Backbone and ligand atoms as CSV (ligand in chain L), in Angstrom:
chain,resi,resn,atom,element,x,y,z
A,1,MET,N,N,24.039,-2.974,-6.149
A,1,MET,CA,C,22.701,-3.232,-6.688
A,1,MET,C,C,21.744,-2.143,-6.193
A,2,ALA,N,N,20.845,-1.721,-7.041
A,2,ALA,CA,C,19.939,-0.651,-6.659
A,2,ALA,C,C,19.026,-1.103,-5.526
A,3,ALA,N,N,18.822,-0.207,-4.563
A,3,ALA,CA,C,17.965,-0.541,-3.436
A,3,ALA,C,C,16.501,-0.388,-3.791
A,4,ASN,N,N,16.229,0.492,-4.727
A,4,ASN,CA,C,14.839,0.770,-5.057
A,4,ASN,C,C,14.434,0.063,-6.345
A,5,ASN,N,N,13.201,-0.356,-6.381
A,5,ASN,CA,C,12.650,-0.925,-7.593
A,5,ASN,C,C,11.482,-0.060,-8.012
A,6,LYS,N,N,11.381,0.193,-9.301
A,6,LYS,CA,C,10.223,0.936,-9.774
A,6,LYS,C,C,9.027,0.011,-9.740
A,7,GLU,N,N,8.066,0.326,-8.882
A,7,GLU,CA,C,6.878,-0.504,-8.790
A,7,GLU,C,C,5.884,-0.121,-9.870
A,8,LYS,N,N,5.896,1.169,-10.222
A,8,LYS,CA,C,4.921,1.620,-11.192
A,8,LYS,C,C,5.518,2.789,-11.943
A,9,ASP,N,N,5.477,2.724,-13.234
A,9,ASP,CA,C,5.989,3.814,-14.032
A,9,ASP,C,C,4.787,4.510,-14.636
A,10,GLY,N,N,4.315,5.564,-13.967
A,10,GLY,CA,C,3.059,6.190,-14.339
A,10,GLY,C,C,3.146,6.917,-15.670
A,11,GLY,N,N,1.988,7.311,-16.164
A,11,GLY,CA,C,1.923,8.059,-17.392
A,11,GLY,C,C,2.341,9.499,-17.151
A,12,ALA,N,N,2.139,10.329,-18.184
A,12,ALA,CA,C,2.634,11.700,-18.133
A,12,ALA,C,C,2.069,12.473,-16.948
A,13,ASP,N,N,0.791,12.254,-16.618
A,13,ASP,CA,C,0.194,13.034,-15.549
A,13,ASP,C,C,0.055,12.240,-14.256
A,14,GLU,N,N,0.714,11.110,-14.146
A,14,GLU,CA,C,0.659,10.332,-12.916
A,14,GLU,C,C,1.998,10.408,-12.202
A,15,PRO,N,N,1.961,10.543,-10.884
A,15,PRO,CA,C,3.224,10.575,-10.151
A,15,PRO,C,C,3.919,9.219,-10.215
A,16,ARG,N,N,5.229,9.222,-10.259
A,16,ARG,CA,C,5.975,7.960,-10.255
A,16,ARG,C,C,6.098,7.481,-8.815
A,17,ILE,N,N,5.634,6.268,-8.585
A,17,ILE,CA,C,5.694,5.682,-7.242
A,17,ILE,C,C,6.760,4.596,-7.244
A,18,ILE,N,N,7.617,4.624,-6.258
A,18,ILE,CA,C,8.750,3.700,-6.171
A,18,ILE,C,C,8.580,2.789,-4.963
A,19,TRP,N,N,8.864,1.514,-5.178
A,19,TRP,CA,C,8.882,0.564,-4.062
A,19,TRP,C,C,10.257,0.626,-3.417
A,20,SER,N,N,10.299,1.052,-2.168
A,20,SER,CA,C,11.542,1.081,-1.411
A,20,SER,C,C,11.527,-0.131,-0.485
A,21,GLU,N,N,12.045,-1.223,-0.982
A,21,GLU,CA,C,11.932,-2.494,-0.269
A,21,GLU,C,C,12.623,-2.432,1.091
A,22,ASN,N,N,13.777,-1.792,1.152
A,22,ASN,CA,C,14.531,-1.737,2.408
A,22,ASN,C,C,13.827,-0.946,3.497
A,23,ARG,N,N,12.982,0.005,3.073
A,23,ARG,CA,C,12.296,0.853,4.054
A,23,ARG,C,C,10.849,0.418,4.270
A,24,ASP,N,N,10.433,-0.673,3.614
A,24,ASP,CA,C,9.031,-1.117,3.693
A,24,ASP,C,C,8.080,0.029,3.361
A,25,ARG,N,N,8.342,0.656,2.228
A,25,ARG,CA,C,7.524,1.797,1.830
A,25,ARG,C,C,7.295,1.821,0.330
A,26,PHE,N,N,6.213,2.441,-0.070
A,26,PHE,CA,C,6.035,2.942,-1.420
A,26,PHE,C,C,6.097,4.453,-1.282
A,27,GLU,N,N,6.832,5.094,-2.159
A,27,GLU,CA,C,7.050,6.533,-1.962
A,27,GLU,C,C,7.238,7.248,-3.290
A,28,THR,N,N,7.076,8.560,-3.242
A,28,THR,CA,C,7.369,9.389,-4.405
A,28,THR,C,C,8.879,9.500,-4.542
A,29,GLU,N,N,9.318,9.973,-5.697
A,29,GLU,CA,C,10.764,10.043,-5.943
A,29,GLU,C,C,11.475,10.925,-4.922
A,30,ASP,N,N,10.809,11.986,-4.476
A,30,ASP,CA,C,11.436,12.861,-3.470
A,30,ASP,C,C,11.260,12.319,-2.042
A,31,LYS,N,N,10.600,11.187,-1.906
A,31,LYS,CA,C,10.390,10.477,-0.640
A,31,LYS,C,C,9.509,11.251,0.344
A,32,LYS,N,N,8.901,12.336,-0.095
A,32,LYS,CA,C,8.121,13.153,0.845
A,32,LYS,C,C,6.712,12.607,1.073
A,33,ALA,N,N,6.203,11.887,0.105
A,33,ALA,CA,C,4.906,11.223,0.272
A,33,ALA,C,C,5.154,9.722,0.286
A,34,TYR,N,N,4.524,9.025,1.203
A,34,TYR,CA,C,4.819,7.595,1.308
A,34,TYR,C,C,3.661,6.812,1.929
A,35,LEU,N,N,3.710,5.522,1.666
A,35,LEU,CA,C,2.829,4.542,2.316
A,35,LEU,C,C,3.743,3.533,2.998
A,36,GLU,N,N,3.540,3.351,4.278
A,36,GLU,CA,C,4.423,2.487,5.075
A,36,GLU,C,C,3.678,1.200,5.447
A,37,TYR,N,N,4.361,0.059,5.299
A,37,TYR,CA,C,3.706,-1.209,5.599
A,37,TYR,C,C,4.635,-2.101,6.432
A,38,HIS,N,N,4.038,-3.168,6.937
A,38,HIS,CA,C,4.822,-4.180,7.657
A,38,HIS,C,C,4.390,-5.544,7.127
A,39,LEU,N,N,5.366,-6.365,6.755
A,39,LEU,CA,C,5.028,-7.712,6.288
A,39,LEU,C,C,4.968,-8.664,7.468
A,40,GLN,N,N,3.943,-9.475,7.514
A,40,GLN,CA,C,3.802,-10.424,8.613
A,40,GLN,C,C,3.170,-11.711,8.084
A,41,ILE,N,N,3.231,-12.741,8.902
A,41,ILE,CA,C,2.676,-14.032,8.507
A,41,ILE,C,C,1.626,-14.460,9.528
A,42,HIS,N,N,0.445,-14.822,9.025
A,42,HIS,CA,C,-0.601,-15.388,9.862
A,42,HIS,C,C,-0.911,-16.763,9.290
A,43,GLY,N,N,-0.553,-17.812,10.013
A,43,GLY,CA,C,-0.791,-19.151,9.485
A,43,GLY,C,C,-0.087,-19.328,8.163
A,44,ASN,N,N,-0.870,-19.660,7.131
A,44,ASN,CA,C,-0.292,-19.835,5.800
A,44,ASN,C,C,-0.337,-18.559,4.960
A,45,SER,N,N,-0.847,-17.466,5.554
A,45,SER,CA,C,-1.024,-16.235,4.774
A,45,SER,C,C,0.120,-15.262,5.001
A,46,GLN,N,N,0.628,-14.719,3.915
A,46,GLN,CA,C,1.584,-13.617,4.001
A,46,GLN,C,C,0.792,-12.324,3.873
A,47,ILE,N,N,1.050,-11.408,4.766
A,47,ILE,CA,C,0.189,-10.237,4.879
A,47,ILE,C,C,0.990,-8.953,4.802
A,48,MET,N,N,0.431,-7.984,4.035
A,48,MET,CA,C,0.963,-6.627,4.027
A,48,MET,C,C,0.048,-5.780,4.915
A,49,ASN,N,N,0.562,-5.424,6.081
A,49,ASN,CA,C,-0.207,-4.572,6.990
A,49,ASN,C,C,0.139,-3.118,6.662
A,50,ILE,N,N,-0.815,-2.391,6.094
A,50,ILE,CA,C,-0.554,-0.990,5.721
A,50,ILE,C,C,-0.771,-0.121,6.963
A,51,LEU,N,N,0.340,0.441,7.453
A,51,LEU,CA,C,0.327,1.120,8.745
A,51,LEU,C,C,-0.001,2.601,8.636
A,52,HIS,N,N,0.542,3.241,7.600
A,52,HIS,CA,C,0.473,4.697,7.593
A,52,HIS,C,C,0.627,5.216,6.173
A,53,THR,N,N,-0.132,6.240,5.858
A,53,THR,CA,C,0.018,6.939,4.580
A,53,THR,C,C,0.230,8.413,4.892
A,54,PHE,N,N,1.175,9.024,4.202
A,54,PHE,CA,C,1.452,10.436,4.467
A,54,PHE,C,C,1.706,11.186,3.165
A,55,VAL,N,N,1.059,12.332,3.035
A,55,VAL,CA,C,1.269,13.241,1.904
A,55,VAL,C,C,1.506,14.632,2.483
A,56,PRO,N,N,2.523,15.357,2.020
A,56,PRO,CA,C,2.761,16.705,2.538
A,56,PRO,C,C,1.537,17.603,2.321
A,57,THR,N,N,1.337,18.510,3.254
A,57,THR,CA,C,0.147,19.369,3.240
A,57,THR,C,C,-0.061,20.034,1.876
A,58,SER,N,N,1.009,20.500,1.263
A,58,SER,CA,C,0.886,21.250,0.007
A,58,SER,C,C,0.416,20.398,-1.161
A,59,LYS,N,N,0.463,19.063,-1.005
A,59,LYS,CA,C,0.096,18.187,-2.125
A,59,LYS,C,C,-1.169,17.374,-1.843
A,60,ARG,N,N,-1.858,17.708,-0.758
A,60,ARG,CA,C,-3.049,16.919,-0.401
A,60,ARG,C,C,-4.245,17.244,-1.292
A,61,GLY,N,N,-5.151,16.274,-1.381
A,61,GLY,CA,C,-6.388,16.469,-2.131
A,61,GLY,C,C,-6.238,16.282,-3.631
A,62,LEU,N,N,-5.087,15.800,-4.082
A,62,LEU,CA,C,-4.837,15.618,-5.521
A,62,LEU,C,C,-4.811,14.146,-5.913
A,63,GLY,N,N,-5.102,13.273,-4.949
A,63,GLY,CA,C,-5.125,11.845,-5.265
A,63,GLY,C,C,-3.784,11.142,-5.110
A,64,LEU,N,N,-2.820,11.831,-4.516
A,64,LEU,CA,C,-1.497,11.215,-4.392
A,64,LEU,C,C,-1.540,9.986,-3.472
A,65,ALA,N,N,-2.264,10.082,-2.370
A,65,ALA,CA,C,-2.384,8.922,-1.472
A,65,ALA,C,C,-3.047,7.750,-2.197
A,66,SER,N,N,-4.001,8.058,-3.049
A,66,SER,CA,C,-4.655,7.000,-3.814
A,66,SER,C,C,-3.655,6.303,-4.748
A,67,HIS,N,N,-2.774,7.076,-5.381
A,67,HIS,CA,C,-1.740,6.475,-6.239
A,67,HIS,C,C,-0.809,5.573,-5.418
A,68,LEU,N,N,-0.457,6.011,-4.221
A,68,LEU,CA,C,0.391,5.180,-3.350
A,68,LEU,C,C,-0.322,3.867,-3.028
A,69,CYS,N,N,-1.611,3.961,-2.754
A,69,CYS,CA,C,-2.381,2.749,-2.423
A,69,CYS,C,C,-2.477,1.808,-3.617
A,70,VAL,N,N,-2.707,2.352,-4.798
A,70,VAL,CA,C,-2.801,1.501,-5.992
A,70,VAL,C,C,-1.488,0.745,-6.190
A,71,ALA,N,N,-0.360,1.440,-5.993
A,71,ALA,CA,C,0.941,0.767,-6.134
A,71,ALA,C,C,1.076,-0.354,-5.103
A,72,ALA,N,N,0.665,-0.074,-3.863
A,72,ALA,CA,C,0.773,-1.083,-2.801
A,72,ALA,C,C,-0.151,-2.278,-3.075
A,73,PHE,N,N,-1.389,-2.013,-3.484
A,73,PHE,CA,C,-2.324,-3.107,-3.741
A,73,PHE,C,C,-1.907,-3.908,-4.980
A,74,ASN,N,N,-1.393,-3.234,-6.004
A,74,ASN,CA,C,-0.884,-3.977,-7.166
A,74,ASN,C,C,0.258,-4.898,-6.756
A,75,HIS,N,N,1.136,-4.382,-5.911
A,75,HIS,CA,C,2.259,-5.176,-5.424
A,75,HIS,C,C,1.744,-6.377,-4.617
A,76,ALA,N,N,0.795,-6.122,-3.724
A,76,ALA,CA,C,0.238,-7.206,-2.908
A,76,ALA,C,C,-0.382,-8.280,-3.795
A,77,GLN,N,N,-1.115,-7.837,-4.793
A,77,GLN,CA,C,-1.766,-8.797,-5.690
A,77,GLN,C,C,-0.738,-9.644,-6.446
A,78,SER,N,N,0.302,-8.988,-6.957
A,78,SER,CA,C,1.270,-9.733,-7.773
A,78,SER,C,C,2.183,-10.611,-6.921
A,79,HIS,N,N,2.235,-10.349,-5.606
A,79,HIS,CA,C,3.057,-11.170,-4.711
A,79,HIS,C,C,2.194,-12.077,-3.816
A,80,SER,N,N,0.925,-12.213,-4.160
A,80,SER,CA,C,-0.009,-13.083,-3.420
A,80,SER,C,C,-0.062,-12.739,-1.935
A,81,LEU,N,N,-0.088,-11.445,-1.630
A,81,LEU,CA,C,-0.195,-11.000,-0.237
A,81,LEU,C,C,-1.630,-10.578,0.044
A,82,SER,N,N,-2.130,-10.888,1.253
A,82,SER,CA,C,-3.355,-10.267,1.727
A,82,SER,C,C,-2.992,-8.924,2.351
A,83,VAL,N,N,-3.993,-8.058,2.518
A,83,VAL,CA,C,-3.743,-6.715,3.032
A,83,VAL,C,C,-4.566,-6.470,4.290
A,84,ILE,N,N,-3.911,-5.921,5.313
A,84,ILE,CA,C,-4.630,-5.404,6.470
A,84,ILE,C,C,-4.572,-3.877,6.392
A,85,PRO,N,N,-5.735,-3.217,6.270
A,85,PRO,CA,C,-5.747,-1.761,6.117
A,85,PRO,C,C,-5.770,-1.059,7.474
A,86,SER,N,N,-4.649,-1.092,8.194
A,86,SER,CA,C,-4.610,-0.439,9.510
A,86,SER,C,C,-4.704,1.078,9.394
A,87,CYS,N,N,-4.201,1.621,8.301
A,87,CYS,CA,C,-4.255,3.068,8.080
A,87,CYS,C,C,-5.695,3.485,7.761
A,88,SER,N,N,-6.177,4.513,8.435
A,88,SER,CA,C,-7.575,4.944,8.261
A,88,SER,C,C,-7.844,5.487,6.865
A,89,TYR,N,N,-6.832,6.056,6.214
A,89,TYR,CA,C,-7.058,6.521,4.840
A,89,TYR,C,C,-7.407,5.329,3.950
A,90,VAL,N,N,-6.708,4.217,4.134
A,90,VAL,CA,C,-6.957,3.027,3.308
A,90,VAL,C,C,-8.332,2.439,3.631
A,91,SER,N,N,-8.635,2.268,4.919
A,91,SER,CA,C,-9.888,1.605,5.303
A,91,SER,C,C,-11.115,2.490,5.080
A,92,ASP,N,N,-10.974,3.813,5.317
A,92,ASP,CA,C,-12.162,4.676,5.315
A,92,ASP,C,C,-12.354,5.454,4.016
A,93,THR,N,N,-11.289,5.610,3.245
A,93,THR,CA,C,-11.413,6.401,2.012
A,93,THR,C,C,-11.043,5.579,0.775
A,94,PHE,N,N,-9.835,5.016,0.739
A,94,PHE,CA,C,-9.399,4.338,-0.491
A,94,PHE,C,C,-10.276,3.130,-0.815
A,95,LEU,N,N,-10.473,2.234,0.142
A,95,LEU,CA,C,-11.228,1.003,-0.166
A,95,LEU,C,C,-12.701,1.282,-0.492
A,96,PRO,N,N,-13.397,2.159,0.250
A,96,PRO,CA,C,-14.782,2.456,-0.155
A,96,PRO,C,C,-14.868,3.055,-1.561
A,97,ARG,N,N,-13.817,3.794,-1.981
A,97,ARG,CA,C,-13.847,4.403,-3.313
A,97,ARG,C,C,-13.314,3.467,-4.393
A,98,ASN,N,N,-12.645,2.419,-3.978
A,98,ASN,CA,C,-12.063,1.452,-4.931
A,98,ASN,C,C,-12.358,0.035,-4.438
A,99,PRO,N,N,-13.668,-0.315,-4.369
A,99,PRO,CA,C,-14.074,-1.562,-3.691
A,99,PRO,C,C,-13.547,-2.841,-4.323
A,100,THR,N,N,-13.087,-2.791,-5.557
A,100,THR,CA,C,-12.574,-4.036,-6.157
A,100,THR,C,C,-11.367,-4.556,-5.377
A,101,TRP,N,N,-10.634,-3.634,-4.712
A,101,TRP,CA,C,-9.463,-4.073,-3.957
A,101,TRP,C,C,-9.832,-4.765,-2.647
A,102,ASN,N,N,-11.121,-4.724,-2.260
A,102,ASN,CA,C,-11.529,-5.412,-1.031
A,102,ASN,C,C,-11.257,-6.906,-1.095
A,103,SER,N,N,-11.144,-7.437,-2.308
A,103,SER,CA,C,-10.885,-8.880,-2.446
A,103,SER,C,C,-9.530,-9.276,-1.845
A,104,LEU,N,N,-8.623,-8.316,-1.683
A,104,LEU,CA,C,-7.310,-8.635,-1.098
A,104,LEU,C,C,-7.275,-8.490,0.422
A,105,VAL,N,N,-8.327,-7.912,0.998
A,105,VAL,CA,C,-8.295,-7.632,2.437
A,105,VAL,C,C,-8.343,-8.929,3.237
A,106,TYR,N,N,-7.452,-9.024,4.196
A,106,TYR,CA,C,-7.313,-10.233,5.010
A,106,TYR,C,C,-8.529,-10.413,5.913
A,107,LYS,N,N,-9.115,-11.612,5.844
A,107,LYS,CA,C,-10.250,-11.940,6.709
A,107,LYS,C,C,-9.739,-12.892,7.777
A,108,GLU,N,N,-9.623,-12.391,8.974
A,108,GLU,CA,C,-9.032,-13.198,10.037
A,108,GLU,C,C,-10.021,-14.229,10.549
A,109,ASP,N,N,-9.547,-15.461,10.677
A,109,ASP,CA,C,-10.352,-16.516,11.289
A,109,ASP,C,C,-9.990,-16.561,12.764
A,110,LEU,N,N,-10.784,-15.827,13.581
A,110,LEU,CA,C,-10.460,-15.684,14.997
A,110,LEU,C,C,-10.425,-17.023,15.706
A,111,LYS,N,N,-11.272,-17.961,15.252
A,111,LYS,CA,C,-11.348,-19.247,15.956
A,111,LYS,C,C,-10.025,-20.004,15.885
A,112,SER,N,N,-9.265,-19.789,14.793
A,112,SER,CA,C,-8.048,-20.573,14.613
A,112,SER,C,C,-6.968,-20.200,15.620
A,113,SER,N,N,-7.098,-19.012,16.268
A,113,SER,CA,C,-6.061,-18.596,17.199
A,113,SER,C,C,-6.420,-18.939,18.642
A,114,ILE,N,N,-7.608,-19.518,18.848
A,114,ILE,CA,C,-8.014,-19.863,20.219
A,114,ILE,C,C,-7.469,-21.231,20.597
L,1,COA,N1,N,-8.525,9.032,7.119
L,1,COA,C1,C,-9.349,8.761,6.076
L,1,COA,N2,N,-9.535,9.585,5.022
L,1,COA,C2,C,-8.825,10.747,5.018
L,1,COA,C3,C,-7.930,11.068,6.055
L,1,COA,C4,C,-7.786,10.171,7.134
L,1,COA,N3,N,-6.957,10.408,8.170
L,1,COA,N4,N,-7.358,12.266,5.768
L,1,COA,C5,C,-7.908,12.680,4.615
L,1,COA,N5,N,-8.780,11.760,4.143
L,1,COA,C6,C,-9.580,11.845,2.921
L,1,COA,C7,C,-10.110,13.242,2.730
L,1,COA,O1,O,-11.380,13.324,3.350
L,1,COA,C8,C,-10.202,13.409,1.215
L,1,COA,O2,O,-11.538,13.255,0.816
L,1,COA,P1,P,-12.151,14.189,-0.356
L,1,COA,O3,O,-11.526,13.671,-1.635
L,1,COA,O4,O,-13.608,13.921,-0.275
L,1,COA,O5,O,-11.766,15.588,-0.057
L,1,COA,C9,C,-9.362,12.273,0.653
L,1,COA,O6,O,-8.750,11.608,1.789
L,1,COA,C10,C,-8.288,12.760,-0.305
L,1,COA,O7,O,-7.782,11.670,-1.016
L,1,COA,P2,P,-6.347,11.762,-1.692
L,1,COA,O8,O,-6.224,13.032,-2.493
L,1,COA,O9,O,-6.108,10.469,-2.414
L,1,COA,O10,O,-5.409,11.828,-0.413
L,1,COA,P3,P,-4.176,12.822,-0.129
L,1,COA,O11,O,-3.168,12.688,-1.214
L,1,COA,O12,O,-4.721,14.179,0.131
L,1,COA,O13,O,-3.571,12.204,1.219
L,1,COA,C11,C,-3.590,11.626,3.569
L,1,COA,C12,C,-4.431,11.771,2.270
L,1,COA,C13,C,-4.492,11.045,4.645
L,1,COA,C14,C,-2.444,10.673,3.296
L,1,COA,C15,C,-3.047,13.024,3.953
L,1,COA,O14,O,-4.130,13.858,4.278
L,1,COA,C16,C,-2.106,12.963,5.171
L,1,COA,O15,O,-0.905,12.739,5.004
L,1,COA,N6,N,-2.642,13.173,6.396
L,1,COA,C17,C,-1.813,13.131,7.609
L,1,COA,C18,C,-1.437,11.685,7.958
L,1,COA,C19,C,-2.673,10.809,8.123
L,1,COA,O16,O,-3.639,11.175,8.774
L,1,COA,N7,N,-2.626,9.602,7.498
L,1,COA,C20,C,-3.764,8.671,7.496
L,1,COA,C21,C,-3.773,7.816,8.735
L,1,COA,S1,S,-2.410,6.663,8.756
């Protein structure tokens, strides 16, 4: 059985992003650009903690990281996951530029853990 699932089949000018379930990543076909996450459970919430985003130097500034994030957030939405944006690219650049995705961001109830 194939290990990879196509999470998003982009148009002619969009990079194809693949969900690599076994590696907890969304990545380009050549695997050189990726978004790495960790799935965790807080109470009744299933959470995608986005740990790291990486794009090779030669491909930076073209929106590739943004495409990786869109694939990850679409996946989170369709699987009813909340998102923790631990990666600074997601928290400081992607979400401010794409605020509609803030609705998926996990809001921790600190009191419940005391
Ligand atoms: N934190 C937040 N924002 C960052 C950033 C970081 N560490 N590094 C770059 N950015 C911003 C840039 O300021 C740039 O803004 P601009 O459009 O005004 O120039 C923007 O990201 C570019 O967006 P995009 O083209 O979608 O990103 P990218 O494909 O160039 O990839 C990174 C961005 C961060 C993934 C890439 O620079 C990288 O791999 N850096 C090394 C690893 C890293 O620092 N990862 C993030 C922390 S986990």
